[in-house]
Structure formats: C-alpha cells, structure tokens
N, C-alpha and C positions, 0 to 999 in steps of 0.2 A: 422227871425231867425237867432242862431249864434250857427258855428260849433268850435268846437276845434279838433285839429288834434293834438294825440301823435308825435312826431320826435324823432327818435330814430339813431347811426348815423352807421346803418348797409348798408350793400349796397342796399336792399328792400324796406326805406323807402321814398323813394321819390314817390313811386306807390302811397302809401292813401294821400299825400299832393295834387297828381295829380287830383285823381279821388275826393278829398276834395274842390280844387280851383273849379273843373267844377261842382258839384252841387252850390255850393258860386255863381260863376257868372249866372248859370241858377235861382237859387230863388233872389238870391239880398244878399246873407248872410253875416254876418258877419266874416271872418274867424281870427280865432287866431293859432298859430302855437305852442308850448309847446315841449321842450326839459328839459331833464332832465340827468344830471349830476347821475349815478349810482354808489355810494360808498357802502362801507363797514364800518360796524360799527369801529370806534376808524383807522380809516384811515388812518388819518396824521400820526397819533404815529407807525401803523406797517410801512408803506410804505416811510412817510415822504410828505412835502405838495406840491413836486412838480407831485408827482400821481394823488393828489386829482386836482392840474393846469392843467395836461394834457386831464383830464377826464372833464373837465369843458372845456376844450378848444376843446374838440372831437366835444362836444354838440351844443356847440358858431356855432362852424364851419357846422354842420348838419341843424343846425336853418337858418343860411347863406342861406344856399342851399336850405334849404324849403322856404323862402322867395322868393327867386329866381328864380324858377318857377311857385312861383303861382302867382307873379310879370308877370311874362314871359305868363301866362293863362289870365291873365289881371284880375288880384284881389289884393286888395291890402289886408296884412295880418300883424297884431299885433303879438307880440313875447313878451316869456316869457321864460326865463331860470334859472331854479332849479335845486337843486340838494339834496341826499336826499338817506337814507337806503332802500327806499321802493317806487318804480316808481308808483305801482298802486295807492299807497294813496296819492300822488303828484296829479298824473291826475285828481282821483277822486275830491280829494279838490277842484283841481282849478274847475272843471266841474258845482261842487258847490257851489262855492263860485261866480262865471262867471255868472252863471245864463243860462249855454249852453243849447243848446235842441238836441243836440247831440255829440259823440265824433268820431272820424274818425281816425283809429290805421290801424297799420300793424300786422302782426303775423311772427316771426321767425320761425316756424316750429319743435320748439325742439320736440324730441321722446325719448323714453326710460327711461332710471336711468334718467338724466339731464330732463328732464319734469315732473318724480313721485316726485326727490328731493324737485326742485327748482320751480316747476309749472310752470304756463303763464303768464307773465304780462298780457297780453289782455284777459285770463278769468278770471283771479281773478277783474280786471276791471269790467269785462259786470258783473259779483257779484255784486259789490258793488254800480256802477253808477248809478245815482241821474238822468239817462235819456239813451237816444237810444244810441246806440255803434253797428258801423259798422268795420267791421275788411276786412281785405284787404290781400288778401294772395299771 
C-alpha cells in the first residue's frame, strides 16, 4: 500500500500526518509527504522573487516537521516539495504518477463566501483523485 499525505503550513496540518503514519506503520505501507507552495499566477512579477521564496520556505518547513513526526512514529517517509497555482491538481497528479492507494489530507474548514468563491482544496481532490481520499478535520 502507498499513502500520499498532503502537507500544508497550517497549524492543523500535522494531524493528518500523524494519522497517516499510524496507518502506514500498522499496514507496512509506504509513506510519502507532499508539500505544495501555493502560488498565484505571475506571482514573481507582482510580488517579486522573495515572495515565491518565502512560500517555498514555509512549505519546506512544514515538510520537515511532517517528516520528523513520521519518524517519531517509527515510519520513514519520502518527501516531495512542489509549487504551483493549483494545489489540488498537483496533489492529484502526484497520486496518479506515483500509483498511490490513498491520499490523506487535512481541511481548514473555510466557511461562507471564502469557501463559495475559492472552494476547498480537499473537495477538489476528492472529486478528481484516482484513489481513496481520507480527509482529517
């Protein structure tokens, strides 16, 4: 079994890692952590290269914390750091290319107009994923 965990820099991002690591240990599954530095189109021209670098740095730190948590749970994890405008497409693409059996991810619980206009990355991954998706609240 292969498990892909989508990691983000939010405060609640480590709970899905913890759940996935426990599953991986129990099932003897391969665990891969994916952090996406979410960008906006033409970000560098709008905000400069330092904004892009800061987002990649935040994603990298989140990935490091996730890897440390997995290791503390007794599971070795592979790491993928990517960036792009559409995190859901990057997650789904990684799942397809890697032949993953399960995607584990958190949800930030957006509400109201923000969810209506921006949608939920988790909802989009569920709709597009080539495998099962476990969303941890």
